[in-house]
C-alpha positions in Angstrom: 82.3 122.7 76.7 85.0 120.2 75.8 87.9 121.1 73.6 88.9 117.5 72.7 89.1 116.6 69.0 86.8 113.7 68.3 89.4 112.1 66.0 91.4 111.2 69.1 89.0 108.2 69.5 90.6 106.8 66.3 93.8 106.2 68.3 93.9 102.4 69.0 95.4 103.0 72.4 92.6 105.3 73.4 89.8 103.2 72.0 91.3 99.9 73.3 91.8 101.2 76.7 88.3 102.6 77.0 86.9 99.3 75.8 89.0 97.3 78.3 87.9 99.6 81.1 84.3 99.0 80.1 84.9 95.3 80.2 86.1 95.5 83.8 89.8 95.1 83.1 92.1 96.3 85.9 94.5 99.2 85.3 97.5 97.0 85.8 96.2 94.5 83.3 95.7 97.3 80.7 99.2 98.7 81.4 100.7 95.2 80.9 98.7 94.8 77.7 100.4 97.8 76.2 103.8 96.8 77.5 104.0 99.6 80.0 105.6 99.1 83.4 102.9 101.0 85.3 99.5 102.5 84.8 100.9 106.1 85.2 102.2 105.8 81.6 98.7 105.1 80.3 97.3 107.8 82.5 99.8 110.4 81.2 99.0 109.3 77.6 95.3 110.1 78.1 95.9 113.4 80.0 98.1 114.6 77.1 95.2 114.1 74.8 92.6 116.0 76.8 91.1 113.3 79.0 90.6 113.2 82.8 90.1 110.1 85.1 86.7 110.2 86.7 87.3 107.2 89.1 86.0 104.6 86.7 87.1 105.6 83.2 88.4 108.5 81.1 86.2 111.4 79.9 87.0 114.6 78.0 88.4 117.3 80.1 86.4 120.5 80.1 88.7 123.3 81.1 92.1 124.2 79.7 93.2 125.7 83.0 92.5 122.4 84.8 94.5 120.6 82.1 97.5 122.8 82.7 97.3 122.4 86.5 96.8 118.6 86.3 99.6 118.1 83.8 101.9 120.2 85.8 101.8 117.7 88.6 103.8 115.3 86.4 106.2 117.6 84.7 109.5 118.7 86.2 110.0 122.1 84.5 110.2 125.6 86.0 106.9 126.6 84.2 105.1 123.6 85.6 106.4 124.4 89.1 105.0 127.9 88.8 101.6 126.4 87.9 101.8 124.0 90.8 102.6 126.8 93.3 99.7 128.9 92.0 97.2 126.0 92.7 97.9 126.3 96.4 95.4 128.1 98.7 96.1 131.8 99.1 98.8 131.7 96.5 100.3 135.1 95.8 101.6 135.6 92.2 104.1 138.2 93.3 105.5 135.8 95.9 105.6 133.0 93.4 107.5 135.2 90.9 110.1 136.2 93.4 110.5 132.7 94.7 111.3 131.5 91.1 113.9 134.2 90.5 111.8 136.8 88.5 112.1 140.5 89.3 108.4 141.1 88.7 105.1 139.6 87.8 105.5 140.9 84.3 108.9 139.2 83.9 107.2 135.9 85.1 104.5 136.4 82.5 106.9 136.9 79.7 108.7 133.7 80.6 105.5 131.7 80.9 104.4 133.0 77.5 107.6 131.6 75.9 106.6 128.2 77.4 103.2 128.3 75.9 101.1 129.7 78.8 98.9 132.8 79.2 97.3 134.2 82.4 93.7 133.2 83.1 92.2 135.8 85.5 89.2 133.7 86.4 91.4 130.7 87.4 94.1 132.9 88.9 96.6 130.7 87.2 98.3 130.1 83.8 96.7 128.0 81.0 97.9 126.8 77.7 97.6 129.3 74.8 96.2 127.2 72.0 97.2 129.9 69.5 100.9 129.1 70.0 100.9 125.6 71.4 98.9 122.5 70.8 98.1 119.9 73.3 100.5 117.5 71.7 103.4 119.9 71.9 103.9 119.8 75.7 107.5 119.8 77.0 109.4 117.2 75.0 111.4 116.1 78.0 108.8 114.0 79.8 109.5 112.1 83.0 109.0 108.4 82.4 107.0 106.5 84.9 109.8 104.0 84.9 112.2 106.7 86.3 114.1 105.3 89.2 115.8 106.9 92.1 118.7 105.8 94.3 117.4 105.5 97.9 118.8 103.8 101.0 116.9 100.7 102.1 113.5 101.7 100.8 112.7 98.8 98.6 110.2 97.3 101.0 108.3 100.5 101.7 106.2 100.7 98.6 103.0 100.8 100.7 104.3 103.9 102.5 105.1 105.6 99.3 101.7 104.9 97.9 100.2 106.3 101.2 102.2 109.5 100.6 100.9 109.7 97.0 97.3 109.3 98.3 98.0 112.4 100.4 99.6 114.4 97.6 97.0 117.2 97.8 97.9 117.9 101.4 101.6 117.7 100.6 101.1 120.3 97.8 99.5 122.6 100.4 102.3 122.1 102.8 104.8 123.2 100.2 103.3 126.7 100.3 102.0 126.8 103.8 104.6 129.2 105.0 106.5 126.6 107.0 110.2 127.2 107.6 111.0 123.8 106.1 113.0 122.8 109.2 112.9 119.1 109.5 113.8 117.0 112.5 116.9 114.8 112.1 117.1 111.1 112.8 120.5 109.3 112.8 120.2 105.6 112.0 122.5 102.9 112.9 124.3 100.8 110.2 126.1 101.6 107.0 124.5 103.1 103.9 123.3 100.6 101.3 122.0 101.9 97.9 118.7 100.5 96.6 117.0 101.3 93.3 113.4 102.2 93.8 110.8 103.0 91.2 108.5 105.9 92.2 105.4 107.4 90.7 106.3 110.5 88.7 103.9 112.7 90.7 105.5 111.6 94.0 109.0 112.1 92.6 107.9 115.6 91.5 106.9 116.4 95.1 110.2 115.2 96.4 112.2 117.2 93.9 110.2 120.4 94.6 110.4 120.1 98.4 114.1 119.3 98.2 114.9 122.3 96.1 112.6 124.7 97.9 113.8 123.9 101.4 117.4 122.8 100.5 117.2 119.3 102.0 118.2 116.1 100.4 115.6 113.7 99.2 117.1 111.0 101.4 116.6 113.2 104.5 113.0 113.7 103.4 112.4 110.0 103.1 114.2 109.1 106.4 112.1 111.7 108.3 108.9 110.4 106.6 109.7 106.8 107.6 110.5 107.8 111.2 107.3 109.8 111.6 105.3 107.0 110.0 106.7 104.4 112.4 106.1 106.6 115.4 102.5 107.2 114.4 101.6 103.6 113.5 102.8 101.6 116.5 106.5 101.0 115.7 108.0 103.3 118.2 110.1 100.7 120.1 111.4 99.2 116.9 112.4 102.7 115.6 114.2 103.5 118.9 116.3 100.3 118.5 117.7 101.5 115.2 118.3 105.1 116.1 121.7 106.4 117.3 121.5 107.9 120.7 
């Protein structure tokens, strides 16, 4: 059973987007039509109104718990991080509570309730409480898809970042895999040069979560990711030439 209000189809952005998708328009074309810099802005607009992407178009989402878990991937708040952690395999709510600074599961529950969530025993996660919060009243501080980050020399690595985003489910699992979080260190030759790079909001959320949880800088994460990527895909010699011995 869907919980979407049929009046949402009166929204021009909703109806026009669905029509353009049916006509075979690309997602980039549709984003440009609405003056958005990327498709993720349109995607977020639909998710906030109870839709999910099925691979071809948008359809009403059927479960509130799924809505909370999916939306949490794009929101950088403490409550969203709790939801993300509870989506991992073998997640332990007591461990999640302690990791987020709560003295007990009950204390975590009280905090989540203030954020508009209630516990769903079947899903083993929190879901939105529609008695106290409406779908439109999600955290007001949204992360814009146009958010940019200062990185060192990464402007030309968009393909790699998209590859990492495609593997986001595995990355989410790794965050709660019990790993010590110890990363190898690579020292590169040359001075530091700042570059502005636009990242998908979901990938930026992963970077922020991992950085905070394992106390490593986002630049270190990206440098290690690039080094491992080059070693795996036939660029070992070129990598060695830019590493400090």
